[in-house]
Every structure is written in C-alpha cells, then in structure tokens.
N, C-alpha and C positions, 0 to 999 in steps of 0.2 A: 473326046476322052472321057465323060461323065457318064455317055453310055455306056464305054465300056468297065468302069470302075462300080458303077452302079448294078451290073449282071449278075442274079441271083448264082447262087453256088447250092450243090445238093446237100443236105441233111445228111450224113452218114450215120448217125445214132439213131437207133428205134425211138420213135416219138412217143413221149409220156402218155398215159392213161386218160382219156376222157374224161373230166370235171363231172360229178354225178351231183343229186341235189343234194346229195349226204355234205359231199365237200363246199357247194355253194354256200350252205346253212353255214358249215364250218366257217368258210371267211366270213360271212357277215359277223357270225360271233367273235371273229378275231378284232376283227376293225373294230365293232360296237364296243365290246369289252377294252379294246387297248384305249378308244377313246373317253370310255369311263375312267378308267383308270388316270387319263393322263388328265382329264379334268376335273375330277372330285375334287370339292372341295379347296378350287383352286386356288381362293383368295387368301387363304392361311397366308402366301406366300407374298403377300403384299405387293409390293414393285421389285420384288425379288432383287436384283442387282442394281440399285441407282444409279449407278454411273453409265450403264447402258439405257436405262430409263429416264434419265434426267435429257440427254440425247433424243429419245423418241418423243419426249415432251417439247421438246424445240424443236423438230423436225414438224411437229403438229402446228405449231405457233408460225413457222417461217420455212418457206420453200426454198431458199437458201440452206438454212440449216439443214432441211431435210437432205437435198441434194448432197452435201457435202459431209454429213451425219455431224456436226457440230454439235459441242457439249452444252452449247446455251442459244438460245433465241436471237442473240447480240450479235454470234457468230466470232467469238474470241478465238476460238481453237476448238478443233476437231477430237474426238475422241482417235484413238490409237489403233484403229479399224477402219478400212472402207467400211461406206453405209449400207449395203445391200441388205442386210441382216434388219437395219434399223428402218428401211422402209415401208414394209409390209405392217408391220406395228405402228409406225409412225403416221398410216394412214387409217388405221383402224382408231389410234388415237383422237383424230380429226376429226372423225365421223361419230364416235361415242363418247368422248370425253378423256379426260385421264382417270383412269381405275384399271385395278388389276386384271379384272376378267380382259379389257382392251389391250391392256400391253400382252398379257399370256397366253390367252386363248390362240393367237396365230401361231406359236411354239407349239402347244398340243397339237391342233391340226395337222402340222408340217410334220412332228411325229409320228401320227396317226397315217399319214402319205409314206414316209418312210418303209413302216413296217408293211403296208401295201407293197410296193415297189420289190422289197424282199421278197414278199408270199411272190411276186410275181417270176423273180426271176428261178425260185426254186422249185414253184410248178414248171415254168418251160424246162429244167434242166432232168426233174425226175418226177414230174407228176404234180397233182394238187395235195396228196399227203405231204410229200415233200415241202410244197411250198407253207403249207401249214404248218408244220414243224417249224422251218426257218423263221415264218413271221412270229410266231409265238417267242421262240427264244429271242428274237430282235425284242417285242413288247416289252419281256419281263425283264431284260438285260438291267442292274440298277441305273448303270447311269445314263441311259439314254431314258430312263424314266424321269430321273432329276433335271437331265437337261431340258425334256417335250414339257418341261412344268418351269420353266426359267426362259430369262430374256438375254442370255448370253448369244454369240451369233453362233454357236455348234449346231443347234437343231437343223438351222436353215442349211451350214456346212454340209452336215452326215446326208440329208435330202437332195440336195445337189449332186453328190458323191455317189450316192446309190441308184441315182435317176443314170447318172454316167455310168455306172457299171449296168446298169440292164442295157443302154445302148449300145454297151461292148458286148454284153452276151448276145446283143441280136447279130452285129456284126459279124462275130465269130462265129454263129449260126447260116448264115445266108449270105455276106460279104457283101451287103450293099452297103455306099458310100454316103447315103444320109442318116447312117446310123453313127458312122464316124464322126461326119458333122455335127450332129444332136450333142456326142458324146462332148467333143472338143469345146462347143456351145455352153454347154452347162460345168463344165470344167472351168472356162474364163468367168462366168456366172458366180464358180466355188470361190475363185480368186478373188472376185469383190466382196468377198464376205471373211475370208482371214488369209487372202495373199497366198505364200509361198507353202502355208500347210496344204492347202488346197493339192497342189501339183505331187505330192509323194504317192500318189497312187499312178500316176502318170508310168512309170517304169514298168509296174505289174502288167498294164491296160497294153502299152509298146511291145514289151515280150511276146505276151499272147498271142499277139496279134501277129505278129512278124515269123514267130515260129509254128501255129497253127492254124492260119489263116489258110482256107483254100482257093489261093491265085497266086500267080506268078509272082516271084520277087520283088519286079518292077510294078506292079500294081499295089504291092503291099505299102511299098514304101511311098507310093503316089497318094495314095489310102492316108497313110499318117502323115504326109504334108498337108493334106486337105485337113485331116483333124487339128493338126496344130494351129493353121491360118485360123480354123472357127475359134481355137482358143484365144488367140492372141485380139479378133476382134473382140468376143464378149467381153474380154476383162481390159482391153486396152481403149476403148473408146472414152471410159470414166478417166483413165489414168491420164490421157492425152489431155480431154478436158482440164484437168486438174493441172494441169503442166502448163497450159497455153493461159489459164486465166490468170487474169493480172496478180499477183500476191499481195498487194494493198487491197483489193475488194473481195479479197477470200477469206476465210479463216484460217490461222495458222496449222497448220498440217501436225496433230499433236503426235508425240513417240519419236520426235526429230529435233536435232541440234540446228538444222537449217532449212528448216521448212519446204521439206522436198517429199514427195509421196514414193519418188525411186529410193530416196534413204529409207523410210519406212520400209518398203518391202525389201531392200536387201539386209538392212540393220536388224532393228528392232523385231521385224515380222518374219525374217528370214533366217541369216547365216547365224546372226546373234542370237537365236534360239537354241542352236546348235552347240555354239563355243562357248556361250557365255558372255563373249565382248559385246555387249549392248550399251550403245551411246543415249539411253537414254531408259528411262521406267527404272523397275526393280533392280533389275540386273545389272545397269551399269549406274543405281546409287554409289555416293562416295564413300569408301570404307568400307563397302561390303563385297564379298568374292561371289563370283558366278556361282562354284559350286556350293556355297554357304545357302543361296536363295533358291536355288533349286531342290536342295536335300528340305529345304523349309517347306514347300508346297508340296512337294512329291515324291520325297526319300530320295535315296541317293540313286546316280547311275549305275547302270549295271546289267547284267543281262537275267538279274531277278526282278529288276525294278516293278515288272507288272504284276510280281506276287506281292509285293510288300506291301506292309500295313495299311499304306496310305493308298493305295493304288489296286491289290487285289480284288476287294469286296465288291469294286466299280463295274469289274471285267472281265477278270481273269477267272471266272470258275469255269470257262466250258473250252479255255484255249488250249488245253492238252486233248479233249476231248474233238475238236475242230481240227485239228492238226493227225491225229490218230486218222479219224474217220475220211477227212479228206484224202488221206494217201491210200483208205480202203478203197475206196471211190473211184480211184484214178486207177489202182492195181487191176479191180474187178472188170474194167473196162479192158483189159487184157491186151491183144493184138488189133484191135478195133484202129481203125483208119487214123492217121497223123490229123488228119482234119474236122473229126468226130466234137463237135460243139461242147459234149457235155464234160469232156477232158478238159477241153481246152477252156473252158468257163474257170473248172475247178482248181486248174492250176493258176488261171490269173486270180481266185480268191485267194490261194495260199498263198502265191508273190504278196498279193494286199496286204493280207494279216501278219507275215513276217518282216515285210520291210518300214511299213509303218510301225510295229512293235518295238524292231529295233530300234528305228529313228529317235520314238520317243524314249527309250532304256537309254540312249547318250547324249540325250540333250543336257547340256551342261547350263543353259539357262534359265530363264524362270520356266517352268513346267507345272501344270495344273492337271491333277487327275481324271478332268472332266474332257481332257485331249484326247483319251482314249477313246471315245465314241467314234474317233474314224476309223477304226477297225472293228468296231461292232458288226456291222453288216456281213463279212466276209466269213465271221466266226457262224453268226447265224446261218449264212449259206452252209457252209460246210459242214456243220450239223445235222443241219436237214437234209441235205442231199445225200451225205453218206451214211446218215442213221438208216435212213429208207434201204437205200442200196446193200449197205450189209444184213439187213433184217431178210430181204428178197435172197440174199446168197447165202444165208444161214447154216443151210443144210451143210456146206464145207466147214470140216471141221477148224482150218487156219483162221474161217473166217469168224466163227462161233468164239475161238479162242481170243481174236481182237476184240468181239465184242466185249468179251465179259473183262477182258484185261481194261477197256475203255471205262465200261460200267466204276470198279474198282476205284482207278484212276480218277472219276469224277468225285465217286465219293470220298476219296482223302483229303481231294483238295476241298470240297465242300467243308469235312470234319476240319481241317487246318484253320479256313478262314472263320469259320463259326466260334472256334475255340478262342479268337481272339478278342472276342466280345461277349464273355460267360454271363454277364447280365442280361442278355439280349437273347433271348428262343434257348436256352440253353439246352433245354428237351429236344431240337429239332436235329443237331447233331448223332444223337441218339437214333430218332426215327432215321434219319438218313443211312445208317450202316444199317439199321434192319432192313430199310426199302431193299439196298443195295446186295445184301445175302438173297431176300427173295426175288431180285430179280435175275443174279447168276443161276438159283434154281430153277427159276420158270425157265431162261435158256436152254436149260439140261434136261429138263422136263419134256420140253416142247421138240427138244431132237427123239427123243425114245417114243411118246405119247401124243405128235400133234394134235391140238384142240382149238378151237377157236377161243373159247374161255381160257386155258393156259398163254395164247397168243397175248388175249388181251389182259392178262395178271402179268403177263410180262415187261410188256408195253408199258402198262401204268405203272408199277415201281418203276423203271427206266425213269419215265417222266420226272417220279418225285425225288430220285437221287440227284439228275440233273441241272432241275428248277426250283425244289423247296428254297433252297439258300437264294439265289436271286431271285423269287419272288418275296422272299422275306426281307429281306435288304429293301425292295421295292415298296412294300405296302407302308414298311417302316419312313419311306422317303415322303409317302402320298400324306401321311397320318403326322407329318412333324413338319414346322413351317420350315423353309427354307430361304433365308434372306442374306444377302449381304454379297461381297464378292470374291469368297473362299468357298464355296459351294462342292459338295460331295453328297452322295446318295449312302442311303441306310444310315445304321447306329454310330456312334462315335467309336472309332478304333484309339485303345492306349490311352495317350494323354490328350488327345483331340486334334482334331482338326479346324482349325480357325483363332479365333481371339478369344484370350484369357483375359477377361477383365479384372482378374484379382493383380497379375501381374504385368500387364499392357505387353503381354508378348503372342505373337502369333506364331504359328510352324504344327509342327505335325506330333513336336515332342521338346521338351523343355530345354533340350542341350542346343536344340538347333536355331530356337527363337533368338529375336532381337530386341531387343527395349527400344521403347518408345522414349525421343527424348523430349524433355520441356515442361516437366512434371506433373503434376496432378491434371491441370490444365489437358495439356498435350494427349494425356492417355485417356479423359472422358473423347475430346474430340476424334482420336483414334480410333476409340470403339464406336461412335456412332459411324465413321466413316467405314468398317470392318464388318459391323453387323446391321446394317439398316436400319438402326434405332433413330425413329423420328426427333429432330431437335424441339426444343422445350416449346412448348406453345406460345409463351412471353415473348421470347427471341423472334419468332415468327410474326407475332405480331407487330413487333416494334420494327421490324425490316420491311413490312406491308404500309407502314404510315410515308406518305407522300413518295410510294413507289413507283406512279405514272410519271414523275419528274426527271427520272433517271434511267440510263438504258442500263445500267446494272443497279441493281437493288443492295447488291452486294459485291466484296471479292473474297476469293479465300481461297489458301495454299492446297494445289490437290484438287483435280475433280473429285476423288473419293469426297473431302469434306463438302466441297461447292454443291454437289449431287443433291443432298440432305433438303438444303436450304432452298435450293431453286423448285426441290417437287413440292416443298410446303407452301411456299407462296405462291407458285405459279407463274415468277418473275425470273428473269435470267439472272444470273448468280454467276462471275467472272472467275472459272478456275484457273488462278496464277499457279504459271507452272505445269499445268495439262493433269494428266493421270497421275504420275508419283510428285510433281512439284518440281521435276529438273528439267523440263522443256522452256526454252529461254523466250516465252511467251506470256506475259508483256515482258520486255526490258523494263529496266526501273525510268528511263527518260519516258517511254509511253503510257506508264502508267501514271506518272506526275502529270503528262498533261490530259490524261482521262479524267484526273482527280480534279485539275484545275480547270478543266471545261465542266466541271458536274454533271460528269456521266457516269461515276460512282458515289452511291451513298456512304456506305458500310465497307468496314475490314473487320472480317472474323479472325480473330487470333487461336492461337491452339499449335491446330497440326501444322508442324512445317513437312510434311511430305515423307519420303522414304529417303533415308539415308542421312537426317539430320540437315541442320543449316551450314552447309558449305559457302564459303565466301563469296566464292565467285559464280554462285548461284543468284539468277536475276531476283529468284521468289525471298532469297534469304536478303538483299538488298531492297527488296520492297518492304518485307516485313520490318527490318531496321529503320528506313526512313519514315514508316508508320509508326513505329512505337515510338521515335523520337519526335515528331513532330504532332502529334496526335493524342488527346488525351483517353485513355483506357475507361471503358464503363462496362461492368459486371453485369450479366442480368440471366439469372439460373444458371450459374454458373459458367456461362459461357462469356468471353472477352469481346467488344465491339470497339471499333473507333471508330467515330461519327468524321468522316472526309470531308466535310461541308464546312467545318471549322477548326483552326487550329489550336494550339496551347494560347 
C-alpha cells in the first residue's frame, strides 16, 4: 500500500521561474535582515516572560523538570502548557548559563526559520519573487517580531505550523505519502507546544487535500489516515508518558483541578478557551466571568475583533489585502485542472486564515493578541502569491481595478490603525495616503505607457502602503523593552495594554480592568508579577541565606509571583496554586508536611493570585495558616514569613 500511496502525481500548474542570482541575493538579504531585526539589542527584554523563563531555568537544573516542564527544579508543579517550547532554551541555558540571550536567541532563530519556510512556500507556488514578498511580509508582521524576541511558546508553534503547511503544499503538488506523514508528525509536535491550538489548521489541510489532490478518493482517505497516525504518534508519546508516570513521583500538572494532562488538553487549553468555561486559571477565577477576562486581554468577541484596538496593529494590516489577492490568484487560475497545486494551496491558505481568525474572534475564554500569530503565515503567502499573479495579469481591466482597490483598502486600514496612536509617527498616515495615490497613478500610467521605471515606481509605492505601518510597529517593538506576561507589539493603544501601577489594574481599557485585592503590598506584588520587575535586592539576599538546606528557598502564591524570586536567587521557589493560584497544588496538608520537614524556608506574602482569596482554594487556606502561625517580617516592602520557627 505504501508504494501505491507514495506514487507521485503530475504537476498541472506551470512551474515557477528559476531563481536568479538576484533572487538568491534577495533571499540572503531577507534572512540576514530578519535575523538582525529579531536579534537587535535582544537583552533589553531581559528574561521576557518570567513565568516561562523560570521553567526554562528549572529545566536547566533538573532533567525531570526539563522533561515535564516544571515551574521549579524541585518539581512541585508544571507550567500550564506541554514542555516542547521549553526544551530548546532549557538546553541553551544549561550550556551557556541563565541570561537573556540564552533564553531568547532560540526564539529569534525560530522566527528566522519560519520566514525562510514562508519564502519556500511562496517560491514553490509562484516563483522566487512571490517567495521574497511573502517572506518580507511575514518578517515585519508586528506580532511575529514581538514573539520572535520573547519566550512564549508561540514562536515554536508557528514554526511547526508553517513547516506542516510546507509539507501540505508538497503533498498537494506530488501526492507522496511521506509529505502527509511529515505534516502529521509536525502537527503532533505542535500539539506538544500549545495543545489544541495547534490543530486549528487541520480542517484546512484536510479539506484542501480531499478536494484537490490528484489521487483516487480511497487513496486520499488512506493518506489522511496515515497523517493522523503520525500526528497521534508525534503528540501521544509524551502524553502517554505523563499518564503512566506515577503521580507521586512527577510534578502536578498545572492548569488542572485533578492533576491530569487530558484535563489540561480538553479544558484549560482546549474547549475552555472557546467557551470560557475553564476550571483553572484566569478564566476560571472565582468571581470573574469568562467574557470579562476575554475582553480584558484582547477586546470583546465578534467579527471585528481582529481589527480592534488591542489586536488590529498586531496582525490585521493586510488581512483585507490577503483575502482580495488570494481570491484574485484563485480566479486567475481560470479553468485549470482541479488538481492544480497552486490553486489548491491558495485555497488551503485562505481556509487557514479564515478558520483561525474566526475561532480567535469567537473565543470567550482567555485570549491574548499574540495568539493571532497562528494565521500570520497564510496572510503572507496569500499576499505574496496574489500580488505577483495580479501584477503579471495587470493588463486585464478587471485585474487592474482589483489591484487598485486592494491598494486603497490597505491604505485605509493602515490609516485607521495609525490614527489610534496619534502620538506615534503621526506623519506616517499622511505618507501612506500620498504613497497610495502615487501607486494608483503608477498602475494607470503603466497601462498607457509601460516602462521599467514606472513599474519599479509603482511597486515601490505599493510596498510603502502595505508595509510602512507594520515596519513602524516592528521597529518600535525592537526599540522598546518587552517584559512580563501581557506582551504586545508596537506603541500603546488607547489606555494601554498591560499593568497600570497607579490603579492596580490590568487590561485594554479602564472599564475592563479588575482590581487587585489585598492593599498596597498586593499591588506591589502584582506589579512585579505582571511587568517582570526584579524583586528587591535585600529580599533576594535574605532568601539566599541557608538556601542549600531547603528544597525550596520560599513559597509564594502564583507562578507569576514565584518566578521572579526564583530567577533572582537561582533556587527553586514553590508556586502555590500554579499560574493563577487556583490549582489545588499543594494542598494545605501537603504544605504543612513540607514545612514540618524543613523543605520550605520562607513564605512570600502579598499577591493572592487571580480572583482573590476564595475560601475553598488551597492557596487561600495555606496563606491563612501561614499568617496565623508565623510572624510576618517586612523587607523593602515585601512581607515574608520564616517557616522554620512559629510564633
């Protein structure tokens, strides 16, 4: 059967032009320029997201912590994601020590690799010019820039999804089984990065192959079954290892209420993100509504969410252009064979964009604007291929009108986005308007008196219209430190996105913010948790005393609070309750046993996690027990409890 499935099929689209020296030079400039953009002054981001960096540090100190993705080297609890994105930087830190370059350079290189794969897809579909344009669009997309300079899992996720897309384009071209197996295996690895978010692209892949592949229906179905098998193997080996590993000898699975990786997959990182019915984490915090927190992080749900102030500048500059140019390129294939790989791949990219954007727009659970990186590759591919195919057919009046409309719509979107930040590059919106007018004029003149000069001028002005806004946002992203858990690209929009230390609130607007309970001490702790602010030196020095005599130098509610102290001391700090402080790990009895055995030295007070101090939370019970039985000590504004001696 393998021989039958792996039989190549004949390509029905015309082969793209061979790359010239100029295109090879263009590719080199694209990749080198992308590397410079992503690596420039990378250390200004310090440890970026302390939550993940603490787990990376733990993995560099303990192989068990590395395998499971533990928040601390003493393996009390894992982060709320599978560990694949932590493995590569974990090895880098083990080799080069804990510093921002060791943590973040792997992310930047992943970003460069993603741009290279987008180029390869565009080149395969419509030639090297399309590849270069697609790669350039991908490289300067603001959300791509910020994630490639950050240690969230999304850089690896988009690399794996783009590689799987490349394999899909190959199987749509020649039908070989190996490409289906490769795509499935890559999606399995993507699952070990962000679980069900990785599978959003699967319907688009399956539909494109079932409809357009040049093979009998039976063979198409068998090929998809093989791809599914590779996906299950690629993801299932680690899930199976966690399930069969005795719970008593592994860390608690963060983000769950029952210490189950299956629960994490289906709930907190699965359907809970869509419905808002999450059993753990911010969305499930007592007293908070799913829509409340969803709006806090990324605007309200609905069809215009991708163009909202919190999200639009991250990725949406070229969404209308991608849809228009994608349809244009598909229509230009005319009556070509159903099995033509270019049209099939364009349909796949369009479905990838539309289905992912629709899902993110409807998510009622936790939503961050950087999630939109998942559909940045199809935007780049559609723009790259559609622009080249449209330009090649620009002599047709309807094509010319479509190109002009695309320029105008793109300019309008850019001006709307830039006017949301009048304090940022206020002149740029006027420059884009002028460039759009010149681009339209150049297209019209090119029809009447086509010359190389007019063509170059037209293409140059179109590039200004399309990329001036994203480039400005990207340069601002590179020039400004990006730290903490609420990262976004470009300038602050409206009331800002992140933590407001003056009012103790987070969110995209004051009306959507939520208060931090617990007074000034809790406010200070929350600010450090959200912004990545280093803990006071005096506290770090105190925690370091007799550190070698204890498994954990301290415990603190929420991984967000514990991470900063762990990074500063280089020693495990127990994150009570996991990321949000709402996970039942440890229980009060377990915590008391650890204290009695001398395994924990200090308890750091202040931050209560998300949702306040609900009475049924183990983290609340632990806090109340500590404050009742141990004497508080304030050091540089931080309240500490020495757990080695009672009152």
